C-alpha positions, 0 to 999 in steps of 0.5 A, spaced: 598 196 690 592 192 692 585 195 689 580 195 694 573 198 692 568 200 698 561 197 697 556 200 703 559 196 709 564 191 705 570 192 702 571 188 696 578 186 692 581 181 687 584 175 689 589 170 685 588 163 687 594 158 686 590 151 688 595 145 689 600 149 692 605 146 698 602 150 703 597 155 705 598 162 704 596 168 704 600 175 701 603 178 696 600 183 690 600 182 683 597 186 678 592 189 683 590 182 686 591 179 693 595 172 692 592 166 695 595 159 695 591 153 698 593 145 698 586 143 696 585 141 689 580 145 685 574 140 685 567 141 688 569 147 691 574 145 696 579 150 693 574 156 694 572 153 701 580 153 703 580 160 700 575 162 705 578 159 711 584 161 709 582 169 709 577 168 714 583 166 719 588 171 716 584 177 716 580 175 723 573 174 721 568 169 722 568 164 715 562 167 714 563 174 713 568 172 707 564 171 701 566 170 694 562 175 690 565 173 682 569 167 679 567 161 683 570 156 678 575 161 676 583 163 679 581 170 679 576 171 684 572 177 687 571 177 694 568 181 699 569 182 707 566 187 712 569 194 712 573 193 719 577 187 716 581 193 711 586 194 716 589 187 716 587 187 709 592 192 707 597 189 711 597 182 707 601 186 702 606 188 705 
């Protein structure tokens, strides 16, 4: 089950990123983290930019609403989104 933390008007959660994947995809859960696969390489923030764009599209929120809070240079990151995106987020893990 995806571990969500409510912080004011935002919901934060952990993601596990796989850069240089064959396709961009969001879905599934492992050890409480949302699995995110991006085709971008993990250099110069390209993978992080791809993750933000992919999550924004999947959750139906603007790119600026998705924040990488922790782990910018790691595969495991803490991300936050507006609380309104929580229902869409839960659907991604099913």
